[in-house]
C-alpha positions in Angstrom: -35.8 156.7 49.9 -39.2 158.0 48.8 -41.5 155.2 47.6 -42.6 155.6 44.0 -46.2 154.3 43.9 -46.4 154.6 40.1 -44.3 151.5 39.8 -46.9 149.5 41.7 -49.8 150.3 39.3 -51.2 147.8 36.8 -51.3 148.6 33.0 -55.0 149.2 33.3 -54.6 151.6 36.2 -51.8 153.4 34.3 -54.1 153.9 31.3 -56.9 155.2 33.5 -54.6 157.7 35.0 -53.1 158.7 31.6 -56.6 159.7 30.4 -56.8 162.2 33.2 -53.4 163.6 32.5 -54.3 164.0 28.8 -57.1 166.3 29.8 -54.6 168.9 30.9 -54.9 172.3 29.2 -52.4 174.9 28.3 -53.1 178.5 29.5 -52.9 181.0 26.7 -49.7 182.6 28.0 -47.6 179.4 28.8 -46.4 176.2 27.4 -47.4 174.4 30.6 -50.2 171.9 30.7 -52.2 172.2 33.8 -55.0 169.9 35.1 -58.0 171.5 36.8 -58.2 169.7 40.1 -61.5 171.3 40.9 -63.2 169.5 38.1 -61.9 166.0 38.9 -62.5 164.4 42.3 -59.7 161.9 41.7 -57.2 164.8 41.8 -55.9 166.8 44.7 -52.7 168.5 45.8 -50.4 167.0 48.4 -48.7 169.0 51.2 -45.9 170.1 48.8 -48.3 171.4 46.2 -47.9 168.6 43.6 -51.0 167.2 41.9 -51.8 163.7 42.9 -54.3 161.2 41.6 -56.3 158.7 43.6 -56.1 155.2 42.2 -58.1 152.2 43.5 -55.7 149.4 44.3 -56.2 145.7 43.9 -57.5 145.3 47.5 -59.8 148.3 47.1 -57.4 150.5 49.0 -56.8 153.9 47.4 -53.3 154.8 46.4 -52.2 158.3 45.6 -49.7 158.9 42.8 -48.0 162.1 41.9 -49.4 162.9 38.5 -46.1 164.3 37.1 -44.4 161.0 37.9 -47.1 159.2 36.1 -46.7 161.6 33.1 -42.9 161.0 33.2 -43.5 157.2 33.4 -45.7 157.3 30.2 -43.6 159.9 28.3 -44.3 159.6 24.6 -40.6 159.7 23.6 -39.2 156.2 24.3 -35.6 157.5 25.0 -36.8 160.1 27.4 -39.2 157.6 28.9 -36.4 155.2 29.6 -34.3 157.9 31.4 -37.3 159.1 33.5 -38.3 155.5 34.4 -34.7 154.7 35.5 -34.8 157.8 37.8 -38.1 156.7 39.3 -37.1 153.0 39.7 -33.6 153.7 41.1 -34.8 156.5 43.5 -31.4 158.2 42.9 -32.9 161.1 41.0 -36.1 163.1 41.1 -38.4 164.1 38.4 -38.0 167.9 38.1 -40.1 170.5 36.4 -38.1 172.7 34.1 -40.9 175.3 34.3 -40.9 175.2 38.2 -44.7 174.7 38.0 -45.7 171.9 40.3 -49.1 171.5 38.6 -47.6 171.2 35.1 -48.2 168.0 33.3 -46.3 168.7 30.0 -44.0 165.7 29.6 -41.4 167.9 27.8 -41.0 170.0 31.0 -39.9 166.9 33.0 -36.3 165.8 33.5 -34.5 163.4 35.9 -32.0 165.2 38.1 -30.5 165.3 41.5 -32.6 166.5 44.5 -30.2 169.5 44.9 -30.6 170.6 41.3 -34.4 170.1 41.5 -34.6 172.3 44.6 -32.2 174.9 43.1 -34.7 175.5 40.3 -37.2 177.0 42.8 -35.1 180.1 43.2 -33.6 180.4 39.7 -33.7 183.7 37.9 -34.5 182.5 34.5 -34.6 185.8 32.6 -33.5 189.4 33.0 -34.3 192.6 31.1 -31.5 194.9 30.0 -32.6 198.1 28.1 -36.0 196.6 27.3 -34.6 193.4 25.8 -35.1 190.0 27.6 -32.2 187.6 28.0 -32.1 184.1 29.4 -29.8 183.8 32.4 -30.5 180.4 33.9 -27.4 178.4 34.8 -29.1 175.0 34.8 -28.7 172.4 32.1 -31.2 171.9 30.7 -32.3 175.5 31.3 -35.4 176.4 33.3 -38.4 177.5 31.2 -39.6 181.0 32.0 -43.2 181.3 33.0 -45.7 184.1 32.9 -44.8 184.8 36.6 -41.1 185.1 35.7 -42.0 187.7 33.1 -44.1 189.6 35.7 -41.2 189.5 38.3 -38.4 190.1 35.8 -35.3 191.9 37.0 -34.6 195.0 34.9 -31.3 196.8 34.3 -30.4 199.9 32.3 -26.9 200.4 30.9 
């Protein structure tokens, strides 16, 4: 089971991290909220491409927390927060990005789901174009959120 470091943080550390997550900005063409890791030395990407934040621990040891897990832990909707926290605490589910963007920090793009479903989102065709009209075709529940890249790579059909 993957260790969820977010559960080990004090309330003060959580609030410090939350202020960084709140500085995420939405690109003009997407609903995603992305942090600029180049402008903040506490942020980096791990080997899988997820944004992580460096937090000083009680014994002056640095810990690294995946920022999307922190955002999930602090979700503004208490019902969603409870579901996300249960997933993190139990380790039975992962926090998945509906938008497939590992750098997205929009809490509404995060859902708890199985590892298999989380991984299947990576190759999901979210939309198709038929006769110049765009249609959703994602089979996930909740559905994946199309990104600007999805619109660039859209499959087109003519009937």
